[in-house]
C-alpha positions in Angstrom: -59.5 -168.7 -150.7 -57.4 -171.5 -149.6 -58.5 -174.3 -149.1 -57.5 -177.1 -146.5 -56.3 -179.4 -149.4 -53.9 -176.7 -150.8 -52.8 -176.1 -147.4 -51.9 -179.2 -147.2 -49.5 -179.6 -150.5 -48.0 -176.0 -148.7 -47.6 -178.6 -145.9 -49.2 -176.7 -142.8 -49.7 -178.7 -139.9 -53.0 -178.4 -139.2 -55.2 -179.7 -135.9 -58.7 -181.1 -136.7 -61.7 -183.0 -135.3 -62.9 -186.8 -134.9 -66.8 -186.5 -134.0 -69.8 -188.8 -134.7 -73.2 -187.5 -136.1 -74.8 -186.2 -134.0 -72.7 -183.9 -132.8 -73.7 -180.4 -134.2 -72.6 -178.6 -130.7 -69.3 -180.2 -130.6 -68.9 -179.5 -134.8 -69.4 -175.8 -133.7 -67.0 -175.5 -130.6 -64.7 -177.0 -133.0 -64.9 -174.1 -135.6 -65.6 -171.8 -132.6 -62.1 -173.0 -130.9 -60.0 -171.9 -134.1 -59.5 -176.2 -135.5 -58.4 -175.8 -139.5 -60.8 -178.9 -140.3 -62.7 -181.8 -138.5 -63.9 -185.3 -139.7 -67.1 -186.7 -139.2 -67.1 -190.7 -138.9 -69.3 -191.9 -141.0 -68.3 -195.6 -140.6 -68.2 -196.7 -136.8 -70.9 -193.8 -136.5 -74.4 -193.4 -138.0 -73.7 -192.3 -141.7 -77.5 -190.4 -141.5 -77.3 -188.5 -144.8 -79.7 -185.8 -143.9 -77.8 -185.2 -140.6 -74.5 -185.1 -142.1 -76.0 -182.2 -144.5 -77.5 -180.2 -141.4 -73.6 -180.8 -139.8 -72.0 -179.7 -142.9 -73.9 -176.6 -143.0 -73.3 -175.5 -139.2 -69.0 -175.8 -140.7 -70.0 -173.8 -143.3 -71.4 -171.1 -141.6 -68.4 -171.2 -139.6 -65.7 -171.4 -142.8 -64.5 -175.3 -141.3 -63.3 -177.9 -143.9 -65.0 -181.0 -143.3 -63.5 -184.7 -144.0 -65.9 -187.2 -144.1 -64.8 -191.5 -143.0 -66.7 -193.8 -145.1 -67.8 -197.2 -145.0 -64.6 -200.1 -146.5 -66.2 -200.0 -150.3 -68.7 -197.8 -150.3 -68.7 -195.7 -153.5 -72.1 -194.5 -153.4 -72.0 -192.9 -150.2 -68.6 -191.3 -151.4 -70.9 -189.9 -154.5 -73.1 -188.5 -152.0 -71.2 -186.7 -149.4 -68.9 -184.7 -151.5 -72.3 -183.8 -153.0 -73.6 -182.7 -149.7 -70.4 -180.7 -149.6 -67.7 -182.6 -148.1 -64.3 -181.7 -149.1 -63.1 -185.2 -149.1 -63.2 -188.8 -147.7 -61.4 -190.9 -145.5 -62.0 -194.2 -146.2 -60.6 -197.0 -144.4 -59.1 -200.6 -144.9 -57.3 -199.5 -148.2 -54.2 -202.7 -148.7 -52.8 -201.7 -151.8 -51.9 -199.1 -154.8 -54.9 -200.4 -157.0 -57.4 -200.4 -154.0 -56.2 -196.9 -153.5 -56.8 -196.1 -156.9 -60.2 -197.3 -156.6 -61.3 -194.4 -153.9 -59.6 -191.9 -156.0 -61.6 -193.7 -158.9 -64.7 -192.5 -156.7 -64.4 -189.6 -155.9 -62.6 -187.7 -158.6 -64.4 -186.8 -161.3 -63.2 -188.0 -165.2 -60.0 -188.0 -166.3 -59.1 -188.5 -163.2 -61.9 -190.2 -161.6 -65.2 -192.0 -162.2 -67.2 -190.2 -160.5 -71.0 -189.4 -161.6 -71.9 -185.8 -162.1 -74.6 -182.9 -161.1 -74.6 -179.4 -160.5 -77.8 -179.3 -158.9 -76.3 -180.8 -156.1 -75.6 -179.2 -152.6 -71.9 -179.2 -153.7 -73.3 -177.1 -157.2 -74.6 -174.2 -155.0 -78.6 -176.5 -156.3 -77.2 -175.4 -160.0 -76.5 -171.8 -159.9 -72.1 -173.2 -161.0 -71.5 -173.8 -164.5 -70.3 -177.3 -165.5 -66.5 -175.9 -165.1 -67.4 -173.8 -162.2 -67.6 -177.4 -160.4 -65.5 -179.2 -161.7 -62.9 -176.6 -161.0 -64.0 -176.1 -157.9 -64.2 -179.8 -156.7 -60.6 -180.1 -158.1 -59.5 -177.7 -155.5 -61.3 -178.8 -153.1 -61.6 -182.8 -153.0 -59.6 -184.9 -150.6 -58.9 -188.6 -151.0 -56.9 -190.2 -148.2 -56.6 -193.6 -147.2 -57.0 -195.5 -144.3 -54.3 -198.0 -143.9 -55.1 -200.6 -140.9 -52.6 -203.7 -141.7 -49.1 -204.6 -142.2 -49.8 -205.0 -146.1 -51.1 -201.9 -146.5 -47.6 -200.4 -144.0 -45.6 -202.0 -146.3 -47.3 -200.6 -149.4 -47.5 -197.1 -147.9 -45.4 -195.6 -150.6 -46.7 -197.2 -153.5 -50.7 -196.0 -152.2 -49.2 -192.3 -151.8 -47.6 -192.0 -154.7 -51.1 -192.7 -156.4 -52.2 -190.0 -158.6 -55.5 -187.9 -156.6 -54.4 -189.7 -153.3 -53.5 -186.7 -151.0 -52.4 -188.2 -147.8 -53.2 -191.2 -145.7 -53.9 -192.4 -142.3 -52.7 -195.3 -140.3 -56.2 -197.0 -138.4 -54.0 -197.4 -135.1 -56.4 -200.2 -133.2 -57.3 -201.3 -136.5 -54.1 -202.2 -137.0 -53.1 -203.8 -133.5 -55.8 -206.1 -133.6 -54.5 -207.0 -137.5 -50.9 -207.6 -136.1 -52.3 -209.7 -132.9 -51.2 -207.0 -130.6 -52.2 -205.1 -127.6 -53.3 -202.0 -128.7 -51.4 -198.6 -130.3 -49.0 -198.2 -128.4 -47.6 -201.8 -128.5 -43.8 -201.6 -129.8 -44.4 -203.7 -133.2 -47.2 -201.4 -133.8 -44.8 -198.1 -133.3 -42.6 -199.5 -135.6 -45.1 -200.0 -138.5 -46.2 -196.6 -137.5 -42.7 -195.6 -138.0 -42.2 -197.5 -141.3 -45.1 -195.2 -142.7 -43.5 -192.2 -141.8 -40.1 -192.8 -143.1 -41.9 -194.3 -146.7 -43.5 -190.8 -146.8 -40.0 -189.0 -146.7 -41.4 -185.5 -145.3 -44.8 -185.6 -146.8 -47.6 -184.7 -145.3 -49.8 -187.4 -142.9 -53.5 -187.3 -140.9 -52.3 -188.4 -137.7 -55.0 -189.6 -134.8 -54.2 -188.6 -131.6 -56.0 -189.3 -127.7 -54.2 -186.6 -126.3 -51.9 -183.1 -126.4 -48.7 -184.8 -125.8 -49.5 -187.4 -128.6 -50.3 -184.7 -130.9 -47.2 -182.7 -130.0 -45.2 -186.1 -131.3 -47.2 -186.3 -134.4 -45.4 -186.3 -137.5 -46.2 -183.1 -140.7 -49.1 -182.3 -141.6 -52.7 -183.2 -140.6 -53.3 -184.1 -136.6 -56.4 -185.5 -136.2 -58.0 -185.1 -132.7 -60.7 -187.8 -131.1 -62.8 -185.4 -129.5 -64.9 -188.2 -128.0 -61.5 -190.1 -126.4 -60.7 -186.3 -125.1 -63.4 -185.7 -123.9 -63.6 -188.8 -121.8 -60.9 -189.0 -120.4 -62.3 -185.0 -119.2 -64.8 -186.3 -117.7 -63.0 -189.7 -115.8 -60.2 -187.2 -114.4 -63.3 -185.0 -112.7 -63.8 -188.6 -110.1 -60.1 -188.4 -109.3 
């Protein structure tokens, strides 16, 4: 089976949904609707690992790959969410290539990284996979997506993308606009920074978060991440108009 990581590397345009715990029904609806992946937010949402495991079980039943957004500098959480069966992590506030290498080290097994090894986790099929099988599966599936949320991070985008083990990057437009002292993601100076990252990628796939289908159509090549909460709120507000 082709993994999400392989599809990204092949340059496919993929559509995913961002949601927070608990969102079992919304996650299942995303799968039934045919989205290519989901992102569960454990940075701004509750990082409840038992609830996360249940969400991953639902996603697996539908063949829906899941990435998890962890908090800043949380290698222990990176280990746990990957052991639970997430296919990768999104890590906020990565400003430098050195920080990107730290994220890769937390997410990957040696020799590329320093992730603690166990096959009795859910990701290792509770010990039924051999060491070789588990290592090979992790190499095929594990994605690392640093978030660029400051002008410094945007300036370092090409170097961060060049770090071995980094699959793509996600610009956090809200954090970036606050860091720049601007009014929001639509501010021209923020938009210019986003364009800077697209140029630095040189055609490599990026992950782009969007809040509408119109924004999704204009997103650069790569992984389009639809903010399902934002889109749902827009829909609910429209019912009153």
